[in-house]
C-alpha positions in Angstrom: 2.4 -26.1 -6.0 3.7 -24.0 -3.7 1.5 -21.8 -1.3 4.1 -19.2 -0.7 6.9 -17.2 -2.8 10.2 -16.0 -2.2 10.0 -12.1 -2.5 13.2 -11.4 -4.4 12.9 -7.3 -4.4 11.8 -7.2 -0.8 15.1 -9.7 0.4 17.6 -7.3 -1.8 16.2 -4.2 -0.6 16.0 -5.2 3.1 19.2 -7.5 3.1 17.6 -10.5 4.5 15.1 -13.3 2.9 11.6 -12.3 3.0 8.8 -14.4 1.5 4.9 -14.3 1.3 2.2 -17.0 2.0 -0.2 -16.9 -1.0 -3.4 -18.1 0.5 -5.5 -16.4 2.9 -6.4 -19.7 5.0 -4.5 -22.2 6.7 -4.3 -24.4 9.6 -1.6 -24.4 12.3 0.2 -27.6 11.3 0.4 -26.3 7.4 1.4 -22.7 8.8 4.2 -24.7 10.7 5.3 -26.7 7.9 6.0 -23.7 5.9 7.8 -22.0 8.4 10.2 -24.9 8.7 10.5 -25.1 4.7 11.4 -21.4 4.9 14.0 -21.4 7.6 15.7 -24.1 5.5 15.9 -21.6 2.9 17.3 -18.7 5.1 14.0 -16.6 5.3 14.0 -14.3 7.9 10.7 -12.6 7.3 7.4 -13.9 6.2 4.4 -11.9 5.3 1.0 -13.7 5.7 -2.3 -11.5 4.3 -4.9 -13.8 5.9 -8.8 -14.1 5.6 -9.9 -11.8 8.7 -13.3 -13.7 8.8 -11.4 -17.3 9.2 -11.0 -18.2 12.8 -8.8 -20.9 12.1 -6.1 -18.7 10.3 -6.2 -16.1 13.1 -5.5 -19.2 15.3 -2.7 -20.4 13.4 -1.0 -16.9 13.2 -1.1 -16.4 16.7 0.4 -20.0 17.5 3.0 -19.0 15.1 3.7 -15.9 17.0 3.0 -14.0 14.3 2.7 -10.1 14.4 -0.5 -8.5 13.3 0.8 -5.4 11.9 -2.2 -4.1 9.7 -5.9 -4.6 8.9 -5.6 -4.1 5.4 -8.6 -2.7 3.7 -9.0 -2.7 0.0 -11.6 -0.1 -1.6 -12.8 -0.1 -4.9 -15.1 2.2 -7.2 -17.0 1.7 -10.4 -15.7 4.1 -12.6 -18.5 4.0 -15.2 -20.9 7.2 -14.9 -19.4 8.5 -11.9 -19.5 12.1 -11.3 -16.1 14.0 -11.5 -15.1 17.3 -10.0 -12.8 20.1 -11.3 -9.5 19.7 -10.0 -7.5 23.0 -10.7 -4.7 22.6 -8.5 -3.6 19.2 -9.8 -1.0 18.6 -12.3 1.2 15.5 -13.5 4.8 15.5 -11.9 7.0 15.2 -15.3 10.6 14.7 -13.3 12.0 11.5 -13.1 13.5 12.6 -10.1 12.4 12.7 -6.8 12.2 16.4 -4.6 12.4 16.6 -1.0 8.8 17.4 -0.7 7.8 14.2 -2.5 10.1 12.2 -0.5 8.7 13.4 2.8 5.2 13.0 1.7 5.9 9.6 0.6 7.2 8.7 4.2 4.2 10.3 5.5 1.9 8.3 3.4 3.4 5.6 5.6 2.4 6.5 8.8 0.1 3.5 9.5 2.3 1.2 7.3 2.6 -2.5 8.7 6.3 -1.7 8.3 5.8 1.0 11.2 3.2 -1.2 13.1 5.7 -3.7 13.5 8.1 -3.1 16.2 10.6 -5.6 15.1 11.2 -4.0 11.7 14.1 -1.5 11.5 12.6 2.0 11.1 15.8 2.8 8.8 14.5 0.2 6.5 10.6 1.4 6.3 12.6 4.8 5.4 14.7 2.9 2.8 11.5 1.2 1.4 9.5 4.3 1.1 12.3 6.4 -0.6 12.4 3.6 -2.9 8.9 3.3 -3.6 8.7 6.7 -4.8 11.8 7.1 -6.6 10.6 4.2 -8.5 7.0 5.7 -8.8 8.6 9.0 -10.5 10.8 6.7 -13.0 7.7 5.0 -13.9 9.0 1.7 -12.5 6.3 1.2 -10.2 3.7 3.6 -11.1 2.2 4.9 -14.5 2.5 8.5 -13.1 2.5 10.7 -10.2 -0.2 13.5 -9.9 0.7 16.4 -7.7 -1.2 19.1 -5.7 0.5 22.7 -5.7 0.1 25.8 -3.8 1.9 28.9 -4.7 4.3 26.7 -6.5 4.9 24.5 -3.7 4.2 20.7 -3.9 1.7 20.2 -1.2 0.7 16.8 -2.1 0.7 13.7 -4.3 -0.8 10.4 -5.6 1.0 7.5 -7.5 -1.2 5.8 -10.2 -0.6 2.5 -11.7 -2.6 -1.2 -12.5 -3.4 -4.2 -10.2 -5.7 -7.0 -11.2 -6.8 -5.3 -14.4 -7.8 -2.2 -12.2 -6.5 1.4 -11.8 -4.8 1.5 -8.8 -3.7 4.3 -6.2 -0.7 3.4 -4.7 0.4 6.3 -2.2 -1.3 9.3 -1.3 0.3 11.8 0.8 -0.2 15.6 1.7 2.0 18.2 3.6 0.9 18.2 7.1 1.0 21.9 6.9 -1.8 21.8 4.2 -4.2 19.2 5.4 -7.7 19.6 5.7 -7.9 22.3 2.5 -9.4 19.6 0.2 -6.1 18.6 -1.7 -6.4 14.9 -0.8 -10.0 15.1 -2.4 -8.6 16.7 -5.3 -6.0 14.5 -6.1 -8.3 11.4 -5.8 -10.9 13.0 -8.0 -7.8 13.8 -10.3 -6.7 9.8 -10.1 -10.4 8.5 -10.8 -10.7 10.9 -13.9 -7.0 9.6 -14.9 -8.3 6.1 -14.5 -11.2 6.9 -16.9 -9.1 8.5 -19.5 -7.0 5.4 -19.4 -10.2 3.2 -19.7 -10.6 1.5 -16.6 -13.7 0.3 -15.7 -12.8 -0.1 -11.9 -10.3 1.5 -9.6 -8.8 0.2 -6.1 -6.7 1.4 -3.4 -5.4 -0.3 -0.5 -5.2 1.4 3.0 -5.0 0.4 6.6 -8.2 0.4 8.8 -6.4 2.3 11.5 -5.8 5.2 9.1 -9.3 6.8 9.7 -8.5 10.1 7.5 -7.7 8.2 4.5 -10.4 5.6 5.0 -12.8 8.7 5.4 -11.5 10.4 2.3 -12.0 7.5 -0.2 -15.4 6.3 1.0 -16.3 10.4 0.7 -14.8 10.0 -3.0 -17.2 7.3 -3.5 -14.9 4.3 -2.8 -16.8 1.4 -1.1 -15.2 -1.5 1.2 -14.5 -4.9 -0.6 -12.3 -6.9 1.6 -10.2 -6.6 5.0 -7.3 -8.6 5.5 -5.4 -9.2 8.7 -2.0 -8.8 7.4 0.6 -10.7 9.8 4.6 -10.4 9.9 6.5 -13.8 10.8 9.9 -13.5 12.1 11.4 -16.6 11.6 14.9 -16.8 13.1 
């Protein structure tokens, strides 16, 4: 059984081979062997989400010149018996096409992305990735729906909803920079929780970056608790 997978979507989108290691703990010798195998398959970029508590894996990643691009934080919430709040400014986005406002908010949501933090990753491909993400959320390829916050008929925030690991999953959350600090983010998260409850989920999750302190504080204020932290490495194999 392989302990890595070739990522067809990422490879086609970026125009070069991309793969991901599937196990969070490896030693240097095993990682070196995986890298050698993937080089033979013309893989250029290798993702590795590691167990942040495993010193052997951290050493292996450093020995392989891995770039620690993100301390990836997973938050969860038990949706049973939670207190929900009114969200009068939140509605579902109905169009299958993306407005410039939504696209800008999606790009803003990626400010702390590992694709931004990796100085080797071309910025235009980060833009392409997040444009693709919000486009495929609107057409329901990657998300079940998008909820938006409106102010004076302007879209000032959005959140995408989906499913992972049989949990309701928050994908992107973005707020127009001119409307931050007004409670729209909190309304969007509470609206997402209410939607997940309607859909019958017992648990919801969201993955963000530890460096994104505003997002972490928002999710904690909305009742989410920390489940795990993964050190996410990028290894460039060429």
